[in-house]
Phi, psi and omega in degrees: 000146173219161182268116186234146179245012199288342178280345181265151171298146187312321187287347175259010177290141186282130171247117182247126164239088183291341183281346182288333184253015182214130174299125182299337178274346179294122185291151184282139178210174182305121179104344178296153168303128178304130179294332181274303180271329182077011178244312186282170176257140174280136178215160185284134170273197180282348181260008183063031171252147172288115183236142185278127181281353170269305189254350176088002169315134177238123179255118181232159172088030182276009176072039177292129176264133181244000000 
């Protein structure tokens, strides 16, 4: 699933710069804003990977210890 604005006129397209409001050294964790779309929040999926609930971006290999 992706965030699309194609049905809106160009002047109404959403411009997101997620890196502007998050320290790049801050680790991603559950509840963090998605670094790709900047809209969705990250949550763990069934494989213990952080996944964006809006765009489907997946962060794997985060060093999860079981």
